[in-house]
Chimera marker file (.cmm) of the C-alpha trace (Angstrom):
<marker_set name="trace">
<marker id="1" x="0.000" y="0.000" z="0.000" r="1" g="1" b="0" radius="0.5"/>
<marker id="2" x="1.611" y="3.317" z="-1.030" r="1" g="1" b="0" radius="0.5"/>
<marker id="3" x="2.242" y="5.925" z="1.611" r="1" g="1" b="0" radius="0.5"/>
<marker id="4" x="0.387" y="9.198" z="1.328" r="1" g="1" b="0" radius="0.5"/>
<marker id="5" x="2.691" y="12.139" z="0.700" r="1" g="1" b="0" radius="0.5"/>
<marker id="6" x="2.123" y="15.785" z="0.153" r="1" g="1" b="0" radius="0.5"/>
<marker id="7" x="4.411" y="15.860" z="-2.862" r="1" g="1" b="0" radius="0.5"/>
<marker id="8" x="2.928" y="15.459" z="-6.325" r="1" g="1" b="0" radius="0.5"/>
<marker id="9" x="4.565" y="12.778" z="-8.446" r="1" g="1" b="0" radius="0.5"/>
<marker id="10" x="6.163" y="13.996" z="-11.656" r="1" g="1" b="0" radius="0.5"/>
<marker id="11" x="6.867" y="11.760" z="-14.581" r="1" g="1" b="0" radius="0.5"/>
<marker id="12" x="9.769" y="12.224" z="-16.993" r="1" g="1" b="0" radius="0.5"/>
<marker id="13" x="7.243" y="12.170" z="-19.828" r="1" g="1" b="0" radius="0.5"/>
<marker id="14" x="5.533" y="15.243" z="-18.279" r="1" g="1" b="0" radius="0.5"/>
<marker id="15" x="8.761" y="17.272" z="-18.228" r="1" g="1" b="0" radius="0.5"/>
<marker id="16" x="9.116" y="20.115" z="-20.699" r="1" g="1" b="0" radius="0.5"/>
<marker id="17" x="12.773" y="20.470" z="-21.814" r="1" g="1" b="0" radius="0.5"/>
<marker id="18" x="12.287" y="24.189" z="-22.448" r="1" g="1" b="0" radius="0.5"/>
<marker id="19" x="11.125" y="24.776" z="-18.871" r="1" g="1" b="0" radius="0.5"/>
<marker id="20" x="14.145" y="23.130" z="-17.246" r="1" g="1" b="0" radius="0.5"/>
<marker id="21" x="16.351" y="25.646" z="-15.435" r="1" g="1" b="0" radius="0.5"/>
<marker id="22" x="19.972" y="25.171" z="-16.375" r="1" g="1" b="0" radius="0.5"/>
<marker id="23" x="22.748" y="25.906" z="-13.887" r="1" g="1" b="0" radius="0.5"/>
<marker id="24" x="25.013" y="28.767" z="-15.069" r="1" g="1" b="0" radius="0.5"/>
<marker id="25" x="27.980" y="26.418" z="-15.416" r="1" g="1" b="0" radius="0.5"/>
<marker id="26" x="25.967" y="24.338" z="-17.878" r="1" g="1" b="0" radius="0.5"/>
<marker id="27" x="25.463" y="27.334" z="-20.162" r="1" g="1" b="0" radius="0.5"/>
<marker id="28" x="29.190" y="27.634" z="-20.822" r="1" g="1" b="0" radius="0.5"/>
<marker id="29" x="29.889" y="30.024" z="-17.943" r="1" g="1" b="0" radius="0.5"/>
<marker id="30" x="32.147" y="29.189" z="-15.025" r="1" g="1" b="0" radius="0.5"/>
<marker id="31" x="30.672" y="28.339" z="-11.634" r="1" g="1" b="0" radius="0.5"/>
<marker id="32" x="31.855" y="29.768" z="-8.287" r="1" g="1" b="0" radius="0.5"/>
<marker id="33" x="34.707" y="27.260" z="-8.119" r="1" g="1" b="0" radius="0.5"/>
<marker id="34" x="35.933" y="28.336" z="-11.560" r="1" g="1" b="0" radius="0.5"/>
<marker id="35" x="34.957" y="25.105" z="-13.280" r="1" g="1" b="0" radius="0.5"/>
<marker id="36" x="33.624" y="25.139" z="-16.818" r="1" g="1" b="0" radius="0.5"/>
<marker id="37" x="30.777" y="22.893" z="-17.850" r="1" g="1" b="0" radius="0.5"/>
<marker id="38" x="31.384" y="19.743" z="-19.852" r="1" g="1" b="0" radius="0.5"/>
<marker id="39" x="30.588" y="20.294" z="-23.482" r="1" g="1" b="0" radius="0.5"/>
<marker id="40" x="30.213" y="16.632" z="-24.337" r="1" g="1" b="0" radius="0.5"/>
<marker id="41" x="26.909" y="16.181" z="-22.501" r="1" g="1" b="0" radius="0.5"/>
<marker id="42" x="24.052" y="14.960" z="-24.638" r="1" g="1" b="0" radius="0.5"/>
<marker id="43" x="21.564" y="17.499" z="-25.898" r="1" g="1" b="0" radius="0.5"/>
<marker id="44" x="18.106" y="17.082" z="-24.357" r="1" g="1" b="0" radius="0.5"/>
<marker id="45" x="16.456" y="17.391" z="-27.749" r="1" g="1" b="0" radius="0.5"/>
<marker id="46" x="18.603" y="14.625" z="-29.306" r="1" g="1" b="0" radius="0.5"/>
<marker id="47" x="16.961" y="11.191" z="-29.313" r="1" g="1" b="0" radius="0.5"/>
<marker id="48" x="18.446" y="8.570" z="-27.004" r="1" g="1" b="0" radius="0.5"/>
<marker id="49" x="20.361" y="5.932" z="-28.943" r="1" g="1" b="0" radius="0.5"/>
<marker id="50" x="20.952" y="2.416" z="-27.689" r="1" g="1" b="0" radius="0.5"/>
<marker id="51" x="24.242" y="0.682" z="-28.452" r="1" g="1" b="0" radius="0.5"/>
<marker id="52" x="24.073" y="-1.584" z="-31.502" r="1" g="1" b="0" radius="0.5"/>
<marker id="53" x="22.746" y="-5.029" z="-30.620" r="1" g="1" b="0" radius="0.5"/>
<marker id="54" x="25.282" y="-7.820" z="-30.376" r="1" g="1" b="0" radius="0.5"/>
<marker id="55" x="24.775" y="-10.788" z="-32.644" r="1" g="1" b="0" radius="0.5"/>
<marker id="56" x="22.255" y="-13.164" z="-31.159" r="1" g="1" b="0" radius="0.5"/>
<marker id="57" x="21.849" y="-16.854" z="-31.534" r="1" g="1" b="0" radius="0.5"/>
<marker id="58" x="18.382" y="-18.350" z="-31.681" r="1" g="1" b="0" radius="0.5"/>
<marker id="59" x="18.396" y="-20.835" z="-28.837" r="1" g="1" b="0" radius="0.5"/>
<marker id="60" x="16.801" y="-24.205" z="-29.295" r="1" g="1" b="0" radius="0.5"/>
<marker id="61" x="16.321" y="-26.661" z="-26.427" r="1" g="1" b="0" radius="0.5"/>
<marker id="62" x="19.806" y="-28.194" z="-26.752" r="1" g="1" b="0" radius="0.5"/>
<marker id="63" x="21.543" y="-24.809" z="-26.913" r="1" g="1" b="0" radius="0.5"/>
<marker id="64" x="19.556" y="-23.635" z="-23.880" r="1" g="1" b="0" radius="0.5"/>
<marker id="65" x="20.683" y="-26.691" z="-21.934" r="1" g="1" b="0" radius="0.5"/>
<marker id="66" x="24.331" y="-26.129" z="-22.913" r="1" g="1" b="0" radius="0.5"/>
<marker id="67" x="24.079" y="-22.468" z="-21.914" r="1" g="1" b="0" radius="0.5"/>
<marker id="68" x="22.527" y="-23.495" z="-18.580" r="1" g="1" b="0" radius="0.5"/>
<marker id="69" x="25.455" y="-25.855" z="-17.900" r="1" g="1" b="0" radius="0.5"/>
<marker id="70" x="28.025" y="-23.216" z="-18.865" r="1" g="1" b="0" radius="0.5"/>
<marker id="71" x="26.295" y="-20.590" z="-16.701" r="1" g="1" b="0" radius="0.5"/>
<marker id="72" x="26.357" y="-22.818" z="-13.600" r="1" g="1" b="0" radius="0.5"/>
<marker id="73" x="29.366" y="-21.627" z="-11.589" r="1" g="1" b="0" radius="0.5"/>
<marker id="74" x="29.600" y="-25.033" z="-9.866" r="1" g="1" b="0" radius="0.5"/>
<marker id="75" x="30.280" y="-26.765" z="-13.206" r="1" g="1" b="0" radius="0.5"/>
<marker id="76" x="33.527" y="-25.650" z="-14.845" r="1" g="1" b="0" radius="0.5"/>
<marker id="77" x="33.291" y="-26.234" z="-18.607" r="1" g="1" b="0" radius="0.5"/>
<marker id="78" x="36.406" y="-26.487" z="-20.767" r="1" g="1" b="0" radius="0.5"/>
<marker id="79" x="37.216" y="-26.688" z="-24.461" r="1" g="1" b="0" radius="0.5"/>
<marker id="80" x="40.253" y="-28.649" z="-25.572" r="1" g="1" b="0" radius="0.5"/>
<marker id="81" x="41.835" y="-27.875" z="-28.942" r="1" g="1" b="0" radius="0.5"/>
<marker id="82" x="44.084" y="-30.761" z="-29.957" r="1" g="1" b="0" radius="0.5"/>
<marker id="83" x="47.191" y="-30.486" z="-32.108" r="1" g="1" b="0" radius="0.5"/>
<marker id="84" x="45.421" y="-31.877" z="-35.196" r="1" g="1" b="0" radius="0.5"/>
<marker id="85" x="42.619" y="-29.278" z="-34.902" r="1" g="1" b="0" radius="0.5"/>
<marker id="86" x="40.016" y="-31.472" z="-33.159" r="1" g="1" b="0" radius="0.5"/>
<marker id="87" x="37.880" y="-29.497" z="-30.693" r="1" g="1" b="0" radius="0.5"/>
<marker id="88" x="36.070" y="-31.024" z="-27.719" r="1" g="1" b="0" radius="0.5"/>
<marker id="89" x="33.847" y="-29.214" z="-25.197" r="1" g="1" b="0" radius="0.5"/>
<marker id="90" x="33.192" y="-30.950" z="-21.889" r="1" g="1" b="0" radius="0.5"/>
<marker id="91" x="32.842" y="-30.831" z="-18.124" r="1" g="1" b="0" radius="0.5"/>
<marker id="92" x="33.211" y="-33.119" z="-15.106" r="1" g="1" b="0" radius="0.5"/>
<marker id="93" x="29.923" y="-34.477" z="-13.775" r="1" g="1" b="0" radius="0.5"/>
<marker id="94" x="30.234" y="-35.195" z="-10.030" r="1" g="1" b="0" radius="0.5"/>
<marker id="95" x="28.657" y="-38.267" z="-8.472" r="1" g="1" b="0" radius="0.5"/>
<marker id="96" x="24.988" y="-37.766" z="-7.632" r="1" g="1" b="0" radius="0.5"/>
<marker id="97" x="24.356" y="-39.354" z="-4.219" r="1" g="1" b="0" radius="0.5"/>
<marker id="98" x="20.670" y="-39.947" z="-4.979" r="1" g="1" b="0" radius="0.5"/>
<marker id="99" x="21.162" y="-41.884" z="-8.213" r="1" g="1" b="0" radius="0.5"/>
<marker id="100" x="24.767" y="-43.036" z="-7.857" r="1" g="1" b="0" radius="0.5"/>
<marker id="101" x="25.466" y="-41.791" z="-11.384" r="1" g="1" b="0" radius="0.5"/>
<marker id="102" x="28.198" y="-39.432" z="-12.447" r="1" g="1" b="0" radius="0.5"/>
<marker id="103" x="31.878" y="-39.279" z="-11.614" r="1" g="1" b="0" radius="0.5"/>
<marker id="104" x="32.830" y="-38.944" z="-15.263" r="1" g="1" b="0" radius="0.5"/>
<marker id="105" x="33.649" y="-36.464" z="-18.006" r="1" g="1" b="0" radius="0.5"/>
<marker id="106" x="30.713" y="-35.439" z="-20.165" r="1" g="1" b="0" radius="0.5"/>
<marker id="107" x="31.191" y="-34.137" z="-23.700" r="1" g="1" b="0" radius="0.5"/>
<marker id="108" x="29.007" y="-31.289" z="-24.925" r="1" g="1" b="0" radius="0.5"/>
<marker id="109" x="27.884" y="-31.080" z="-28.582" r="1" g="1" b="0" radius="0.5"/>
<marker id="110" x="30.669" y="-29.268" z="-30.416" r="1" g="1" b="0" radius="0.5"/>
<marker id="111" x="28.465" y="-27.775" z="-33.136" r="1" g="1" b="0" radius="0.5"/>
<marker id="112" x="26.083" y="-26.225" z="-30.569" r="1" g="1" b="0" radius="0.5"/>
<marker id="113" x="28.963" y="-24.845" z="-28.486" r="1" g="1" b="0" radius="0.5"/>
<marker id="114" x="30.627" y="-23.377" z="-31.582" r="1" g="1" b="0" radius="0.5"/>
<marker id="115" x="27.334" y="-21.692" z="-32.554" r="1" g="1" b="0" radius="0.5"/>
<marker id="116" x="27.046" y="-20.189" z="-29.068" r="1" g="1" b="0" radius="0.5"/>
<marker id="117" x="30.674" y="-19.008" z="-29.163" r="1" g="1" b="0" radius="0.5"/>
<marker id="118" x="30.423" y="-17.479" z="-32.648" r="1" g="1" b="0" radius="0.5"/>
<marker id="119" x="27.122" y="-15.837" z="-31.639" r="1" g="1" b="0" radius="0.5"/>
<marker id="120" x="28.715" y="-14.150" z="-28.624" r="1" g="1" b="0" radius="0.5"/>
<marker id="121" x="26.866" y="-16.157" z="-25.953" r="1" g="1" b="0" radius="0.5"/>
<marker id="122" x="29.936" y="-17.900" z="-24.462" r="1" g="1" b="0" radius="0.5"/>
<marker id="123" x="33.594" y="-16.876" z="-24.383" r="1" g="1" b="0" radius="0.5"/>
<marker id="124" x="36.922" y="-18.592" z="-23.832" r="1" g="1" b="0" radius="0.5"/>
<marker id="125" x="39.227" y="-17.759" z="-20.943" r="1" g="1" b="0" radius="0.5"/>
<marker id="126" x="43.021" y="-17.859" z="-20.717" r="1" g="1" b="0" radius="0.5"/>
<marker id="127" x="44.734" y="-20.766" z="-22.520" r="1" g="1" b="0" radius="0.5"/>
<marker id="128" x="46.540" y="-23.584" z="-20.745" r="1" g="1" b="0" radius="0.5"/>
<marker id="129" x="49.114" y="-25.027" z="-23.145" r="1" g="1" b="0" radius="0.5"/>
<marker id="130" x="50.248" y="-28.652" z="-23.113" r="1" g="1" b="0" radius="0.5"/>
<marker id="131" x="52.596" y="-30.241" z="-25.677" r="1" g="1" b="0" radius="0.5"/>
<marker id="132" x="49.745" y="-31.677" z="-27.755" r="1" g="1" b="0" radius="0.5"/>
<marker id="133" x="46.703" y="-29.567" z="-26.828" r="1" g="1" b="0" radius="0.5"/>
<marker id="134" x="45.451" y="-26.204" z="-25.552" r="1" g="1" b="0" radius="0.5"/>
<marker id="135" x="42.650" y="-26.000" z="-22.995" r="1" g="1" b="0" radius="0.5"/>
<marker id="136" x="40.427" y="-22.976" z="-22.347" r="1" g="1" b="0" radius="0.5"/>
<marker id="137" x="37.858" y="-22.380" z="-19.610" r="1" g="1" b="0" radius="0.5"/>
<marker id="138" x="34.425" y="-21.567" z="-21.058" r="1" g="1" b="0" radius="0.5"/>
<marker id="139" x="32.086" y="-19.086" z="-19.394" r="1" g="1" b="0" radius="0.5"/>
<marker id="140" x="28.985" y="-17.145" z="-20.391" r="1" g="1" b="0" radius="0.5"/>
<marker id="141" x="29.766" y="-13.919" z="-22.224" r="1" g="1" b="0" radius="0.5"/>
<marker id="142" x="29.448" y="-10.751" z="-20.204" r="1" g="1" b="0" radius="0.5"/>
<marker id="143" x="26.430" y="-8.752" z="-21.228" r="1" g="1" b="0" radius="0.5"/>
<marker id="144" x="26.288" y="-4.991" z="-21.300" r="1" g="1" b="0" radius="0.5"/>
<marker id="145" x="23.870" y="-3.310" z="-18.961" r="1" g="1" b="0" radius="0.5"/>
<marker id="146" x="21.388" y="-0.726" z="-20.187" r="1" g="1" b="0" radius="0.5"/>
<marker id="147" x="23.605" y="2.099" z="-18.886" r="1" g="1" b="0" radius="0.5"/>
<marker id="148" x="26.441" y="0.947" z="-21.127" r="1" g="1" b="0" radius="0.5"/>
<marker id="149" x="28.691" y="-0.261" z="-18.308" r="1" g="1" b="0" radius="0.5"/>
<marker id="150" x="29.989" y="-3.782" z="-17.950" r="1" g="1" b="0" radius="0.5"/>
<marker id="151" x="28.358" y="-5.844" z="-15.223" r="1" g="1" b="0" radius="0.5"/>
<marker id="152" x="30.388" y="-5.748" z="-12.047" r="1" g="1" b="0" radius="0.5"/>
<marker id="153" x="32.200" y="-2.522" z="-12.907" r="1" g="1" b="0" radius="0.5"/>
<marker id="154" x="32.361" y="0.271" z="-10.386" r="1" g="1" b="0" radius="0.5"/>
<marker id="155" x="30.350" y="3.377" z="-11.092" r="1" g="1" b="0" radius="0.5"/>
<link id1="1" id2="2" r="1" g="1" b="0" radius="0.2"/>
<link id1="2" id2="3" r="1" g="1" b="0" radius="0.2"/>
<link id1="3" id2="4" r="1" g="1" b="0" radius="0.2"/>
<link id1="4" id2="5" r="1" g="1" b="0" radius="0.2"/>
<link id1="5" id2="6" r="1" g="1" b="0" radius="0.2"/>
<link id1="6" id2="7" r="1" g="1" b="0" radius="0.2"/>
<link id1="7" id2="8" r="1" g="1" b="0" radius="0.2"/>
<link id1="8" id2="9" r="1" g="1" b="0" radius="0.2"/>
<link id1="9" id2="10" r="1" g="1" b="0" radius="0.2"/>
<link id1="10" id2="11" r="1" g="1" b="0" radius="0.2"/>
<link id1="11" id2="12" r="1" g="1" b="0" radius="0.2"/>
<link id1="12" id2="13" r="1" g="1" b="0" radius="0.2"/>
<link id1="13" id2="14" r="1" g="1" b="0" radius="0.2"/>
<link id1="14" id2="15" r="1" g="1" b="0" radius="0.2"/>
<link id1="15" id2="16" r="1" g="1" b="0" radius="0.2"/>
<link id1="16" id2="17" r="1" g="1" b="0" radius="0.2"/>
<link id1="17" id2="18" r="1" g="1" b="0" radius="0.2"/>
<link id1="18" id2="19" r="1" g="1" b="0" radius="0.2"/>
<link id1="19" id2="20" r="1" g="1" b="0" radius="0.2"/>
<link id1="20" id2="21" r="1" g="1" b="0" radius="0.2"/>
<link id1="21" id2="22" r="1" g="1" b="0" radius="0.2"/>
<link id1="22" id2="23" r="1" g="1" b="0" radius="0.2"/>
<link id1="23" id2="24" r="1" g="1" b="0" radius="0.2"/>
<link id1="24" id2="25" r="1" g="1" b="0" radius="0.2"/>
<link id1="25" id2="26" r="1" g="1" b="0" radius="0.2"/>
<link id1="26" id2="27" r="1" g="1" b="0" radius="0.2"/>
<link id1="27" id2="28" r="1" g="1" b="0" radius="0.2"/>
<link id1="28" id2="29" r="1" g="1" b="0" radius="0.2"/>
<link id1="29" id2="30" r="1" g="1" b="0" radius="0.2"/>
<link id1="30" id2="31" r="1" g="1" b="0" radius="0.2"/>
<link id1="31" id2="32" r="1" g="1" b="0" radius="0.2"/>
<link id1="32" id2="33" r="1" g="1" b="0" radius="0.2"/>
<link id1="33" id2="34" r="1" g="1" b="0" radius="0.2"/>
<link id1="34" id2="35" r="1" g="1" b="0" radius="0.2"/>
<link id1="35" id2="36" r="1" g="1" b="0" radius="0.2"/>
<link id1="36" id2="37" r="1" g="1" b="0" radius="0.2"/>
<link id1="37" id2="38" r="1" g="1" b="0" radius="0.2"/>
<link id1="38" id2="39" r="1" g="1" b="0" radius="0.2"/>
<link id1="39" id2="40" r="1" g="1" b="0" radius="0.2"/>
<link id1="40" id2="41" r="1" g="1" b="0" radius="0.2"/>
<link id1="41" id2="42" r="1" g="1" b="0" radius="0.2"/>
<link id1="42" id2="43" r="1" g="1" b="0" radius="0.2"/>
<link id1="43" id2="44" r="1" g="1" b="0" radius="0.2"/>
<link id1="44" id2="45" r="1" g="1" b="0" radius="0.2"/>
<link id1="45" id2="46" r="1" g="1" b="0" radius="0.2"/>
<link id1="46" id2="47" r="1" g="1" b="0" radius="0.2"/>
<link id1="47" id2="48" r="1" g="1" b="0" radius="0.2"/>
<link id1="48" id2="49" r="1" g="1" b="0" radius="0.2"/>
<link id1="49" id2="50" r="1" g="1" b="0" radius="0.2"/>
<link id1="50" id2="51" r="1" g="1" b="0" radius="0.2"/>
<link id1="51" id2="52" r="1" g="1" b="0" radius="0.2"/>
<link id1="52" id2="53" r="1" g="1" b="0" radius="0.2"/>
<link id1="53" id2="54" r="1" g="1" b="0" radius="0.2"/>
<link id1="54" id2="55" r="1" g="1" b="0" radius="0.2"/>
<link id1="55" id2="56" r="1" g="1" b="0" radius="0.2"/>
<link id1="56" id2="57" r="1" g="1" b="0" radius="0.2"/>
<link id1="57" id2="58" r="1" g="1" b="0" radius="0.2"/>
<link id1="58" id2="59" r="1" g="1" b="0" radius="0.2"/>
<link id1="59" id2="60" r="1" g="1" b="0" radius="0.2"/>
<link id1="60" id2="61" r="1" g="1" b="0" radius="0.2"/>
<link id1="61" id2="62" r="1" g="1" b="0" radius="0.2"/>
<link id1="62" id2="63" r="1" g="1" b="0" radius="0.2"/>
<link id1="63" id2="64" r="1" g="1" b="0" radius="0.2"/>
<link id1="64" id2="65" r="1" g="1" b="0" radius="0.2"/>
<link id1="65" id2="66" r="1" g="1" b="0" radius="0.2"/>
<link id1="66" id2="67" r="1" g="1" b="0" radius="0.2"/>
<link id1="67" id2="68" r="1" g="1" b="0" radius="0.2"/>
<link id1="68" id2="69" r="1" g="1" b="0" radius="0.2"/>
<link id1="69" id2="70" r="1" g="1" b="0" radius="0.2"/>
<link id1="70" id2="71" r="1" g="1" b="0" radius="0.2"/>
<link id1="71" id2="72" r="1" g="1" b="0" radius="0.2"/>
<link id1="72" id2="73" r="1" g="1" b="0" radius="0.2"/>
<link id1="73" id2="74" r="1" g="1" b="0" radius="0.2"/>
<link id1="74" id2="75" r="1" g="1" b="0" radius="0.2"/>
<link id1="75" id2="76" r="1" g="1" b="0" radius="0.2"/>
<link id1="76" id2="77" r="1" g="1" b="0" radius="0.2"/>
<link id1="77" id2="78" r="1" g="1" b="0" radius="0.2"/>
<link id1="78" id2="79" r="1" g="1" b="0" radius="0.2"/>
<link id1="79" id2="80" r="1" g="1" b="0" radius="0.2"/>
<link id1="80" id2="81" r="1" g="1" b="0" radius="0.2"/>
<link id1="81" id2="82" r="1" g="1" b="0" radius="0.2"/>
<link id1="82" id2="83" r="1" g="1" b="0" radius="0.2"/>
<link id1="83" id2="84" r="1" g="1" b="0" radius="0.2"/>
<link id1="84" id2="85" r="1" g="1" b="0" radius="0.2"/>
<link id1="85" id2="86" r="1" g="1" b="0" radius="0.2"/>
<link id1="86" id2="87" r="1" g="1" b="0" radius="0.2"/>
<link id1="87" id2="88" r="1" g="1" b="0" radius="0.2"/>
<link id1="88" id2="89" r="1" g="1" b="0" radius="0.2"/>
<link id1="89" id2="90" r="1" g="1" b="0" radius="0.2"/>
<link id1="90" id2="91" r="1" g="1" b="0" radius="0.2"/>
<link id1="91" id2="92" r="1" g="1" b="0" radius="0.2"/>
<link id1="92" id2="93" r="1" g="1" b="0" radius="0.2"/>
<link id1="93" id2="94" r="1" g="1" b="0" radius="0.2"/>
<link id1="94" id2="95" r="1" g="1" b="0" radius="0.2"/>
<link id1="95" id2="96" r="1" g="1" b="0" radius="0.2"/>
<link id1="96" id2="97" r="1" g="1" b="0" radius="0.2"/>
<link id1="97" id2="98" r="1" g="1" b="0" radius="0.2"/>
<link id1="98" id2="99" r="1" g="1" b="0" radius="0.2"/>
<link id1="99" id2="100" r="1" g="1" b="0" radius="0.2"/>
<link id1="100" id2="101" r="1" g="1" b="0" radius="0.2"/>
<link id1="101" id2="102" r="1" g="1" b="0" radius="0.2"/>
<link id1="102" id2="103" r="1" g="1" b="0" radius="0.2"/>
<link id1="103" id2="104" r="1" g="1" b="0" radius="0.2"/>
<link id1="104" id2="105" r="1" g="1" b="0" radius="0.2"/>
<link id1="105" id2="106" r="1" g="1" b="0" radius="0.2"/>
<link id1="106" id2="107" r="1" g="1" b="0" radius="0.2"/>
<link id1="107" id2="108" r="1" g="1" b="0" radius="0.2"/>
<link id1="108" id2="109" r="1" g="1" b="0" radius="0.2"/>
<link id1="109" id2="110" r="1" g="1" b="0" radius="0.2"/>
<link id1="110" id2="111" r="1" g="1" b="0" radius="0.2"/>
<link id1="111" id2="112" r="1" g="1" b="0" radius="0.2"/>
<link id1="112" id2="113" r="1" g="1" b="0" radius="0.2"/>
<link id1="113" id2="114" r="1" g="1" b="0" radius="0.2"/>
<link id1="114" id2="115" r="1" g="1" b="0" radius="0.2"/>
<link id1="115" id2="116" r="1" g="1" b="0" radius="0.2"/>
<link id1="116" id2="117" r="1" g="1" b="0" radius="0.2"/>
<link id1="117" id2="118" r="1" g="1" b="0" radius="0.2"/>
<link id1="118" id2="119" r="1" g="1" b="0" radius="0.2"/>
<link id1="119" id2="120" r="1" g="1" b="0" radius="0.2"/>
<link id1="120" id2="121" r="1" g="1" b="0" radius="0.2"/>
<link id1="121" id2="122" r="1" g="1" b="0" radius="0.2"/>
<link id1="122" id2="123" r="1" g="1" b="0" radius="0.2"/>
<link id1="123" id2="124" r="1" g="1" b="0" radius="0.2"/>
<link id1="124" id2="125" r="1" g="1" b="0" radius="0.2"/>
<link id1="125" id2="126" r="1" g="1" b="0" radius="0.2"/>
<link id1="126" id2="127" r="1" g="1" b="0" radius="0.2"/>
<link id1="127" id2="128" r="1" g="1" b="0" radius="0.2"/>
<link id1="128" id2="129" r="1" g="1" b="0" radius="0.2"/>
<link id1="129" id2="130" r="1" g="1" b="0" radius="0.2"/>
<link id1="130" id2="131" r="1" g="1" b="0" radius="0.2"/>
<link id1="131" id2="132" r="1" g="1" b="0" radius="0.2"/>
<link id1="132" id2="133" r="1" g="1" b="0" radius="0.2"/>
<link id1="133" id2="134" r="1" g="1" b="0" radius="0.2"/>
<link id1="134" id2="135" r="1" g="1" b="0" radius="0.2"/>
<link id1="135" id2="136" r="1" g="1" b="0" radius="0.2"/>
<link id1="136" id2="137" r="1" g="1" b="0" radius="0.2"/>
<link id1="137" id2="138" r="1" g="1" b="0" radius="0.2"/>
<link id1="138" id2="139" r="1" g="1" b="0" radius="0.2"/>
<link id1="139" id2="140" r="1" g="1" b="0" radius="0.2"/>
<link id1="140" id2="141" r="1" g="1" b="0" radius="0.2"/>
<link id1="141" id2="142" r="1" g="1" b="0" radius="0.2"/>
<link id1="142" id2="143" r="1" g="1" b="0" radius="0.2"/>
<link id1="143" id2="144" r="1" g="1" b="0" radius="0.2"/>
<link id1="144" id2="145" r="1" g="1" b="0" radius="0.2"/>
<link id1="145" id2="146" r="1" g="1" b="0" radius="0.2"/>
<link id1="146" id2="147" r="1" g="1" b="0" radius="0.2"/>
<link id1="147" id2="148" r="1" g="1" b="0" radius="0.2"/>
<link id1="148" id2="149" r="1" g="1" b="0" radius="0.2"/>
<link id1="149" id2="150" r="1" g="1" b="0" radius="0.2"/>
<link id1="150" id2="151" r="1" g="1" b="0" radius="0.2"/>
<link id1="151" id2="152" r="1" g="1" b="0" radius="0.2"/>
<link id1="152" id2="153" r="1" g="1" b="0" radius="0.2"/>
<link id1="153" id2="154" r="1" g="1" b="0" radius="0.2"/>
<link id1="154" id2="155" r="1" g="1" b="0" radius="0.2"/>
</marker_set>
C-alpha cells in the first residue's frame, strides 16, 4: 500500500525540456569554483540511442541446456583444442548421491557450443598449453547493462 505524501509525483514524460532551469555552469559560464561545464553532454532534444545489438543466436532446447550448464558456476566447462585441430567441449559431472550416477567427463555437442561461441553467448578464458593440446575455460559472455557499463564494474 503506497504511503500518502504531500508531494505530487512527476513523470519524466511530463517534463518540458524548455522549462528546465539550467545551472550557469551548464550554459558555458564558469561556476563559483571556476569550473567550466562539460561540453560533451548529450543534448536534451537529441533522441536517445541504444548501443548496436550484439549478434544473437536463436536458442533451441539443446543450446539452452548447454548455456545453462556453462552458466552454472559449480560446473567448470572447458574446451580442448588438440594439435590436429580437433575441438572437444566438456565438463566433469560429479557423483549424484541420490542416483549413484556421475563421476565422469561429459562431452558437450561441439556444433552447438561453436554456434554459441560465434554468436557471442559464451567466451573462452586464458589458454593452458600442453605439448599436444590447448585447454580454455568456457564461461557465459558478459552482457552490457542498459547504462552501457559492464556488469560488475564500479560506477
